[in-house]
N, C-alpha and C positions, 0 to 999 in steps of 0.2 A: 750754138744756134739751134739748140734742141727744141725751142719753142716756135720755130718758123712753121707757118701753116695757118689753116683756118680752124677755128674753135667754136663749138656751140656751148653756150654758157647758161647756167641758172644763176640769176643775180638776186641775192637775198637783200631786201631793203626793209626798213621799218614798215610794217604793214603788209608784207607779202613778198612773193617772188615774181620775177619776170624772166623772159628768155631773150638772149642776145647772141650775136655772133661777132667774133673778133678775127682779124687777120693780122699776123705778124710776118714781116718780110725780112730777108737777109740784110737789107740796108738799114734796119733799125726803125722802119715805119710801122706804126700800130694804127689800125683802122677799125672803127665800129661800123659794121656793115649791115646789121639787122638789129632791130630794137632801138633804133636811133641812127644817126649818121654823124660821124666825127673822125678826126684825124689827130695823130700825135706820134709819139716815139716810144720805143722800148729799149732797155739796156740790160745786159747781163750783169748780175750783181755778185755772182759766185757760182760754184758748181751746183747746178739744178735750181738756181734762183734767178729771177729777173724782176724788173719793175717796169711799169708802163704808165704813161700819162696821155690822156686823150681829151680833147676839147670838142664837145658836142654842141653844135649850133641848134638852138631851139627854133621852131617854126615862126615865121612872121617877125623875125628880128626881136623876139621877146627877151633874149638873153642867151646864156650858155650854161652847160653843165661841165664842170671840171672833174674828170675822173682821174684819181691817183691811186694806183694799186701796187702792192708788193706781192710777188707770186712765188710759190714753191711748185716745181715741176716734178711729176712722178710718171715717167713714160709718156703715155698719150693722154694724161690728165694733169690739170693744175688747179690749185686752190690759191686764191688771192684775197687780200683784204686791204682796206684803206678808206680814206675820207673822200666823199664826193660833195662838191659844193655847187649849188644852183645860184647863179647870179643873174640879175636883171640886166637889161641893155645898158643901164647907167652905172653898172659895176657893183651895185648893192647886193650883198649876199642875203638871200631870202631863206635858204635852207642849207643845212650841213648835216651829213649823216655818215655813219660807219657802214660800209657796204662789204659784203662777202660774196665772192664769185667762185663757183665750181664749174670747171669747163672740161670738155672732152674734145680731142682733135677729130675733125671730120675730114681733113685733107692736108696732106703735106704739100708744100710748094717748093 
């Protein structure tokens, strides 16, 4: 459970970068707490690796953003990558992109 804590992240998307914060708890909960709001789970996948899945609800019931990432942990930093899908409220996928995230731990919990 080396990844438990709060992490400040640079999220590389097509067209630029944004900042977010994630929180991973010992019970396997993954939360997007800044740069959007969403909940999901994380799972250890091996020594120094984990995956996380978060569903972000868009405002005004416009749809969701499905975040699916595989991460490599190195001390108080991790790098992850994966596919993010934006879906309308009716389930239609309107965007799909490869996302790369670089994060530093800001707090252990």
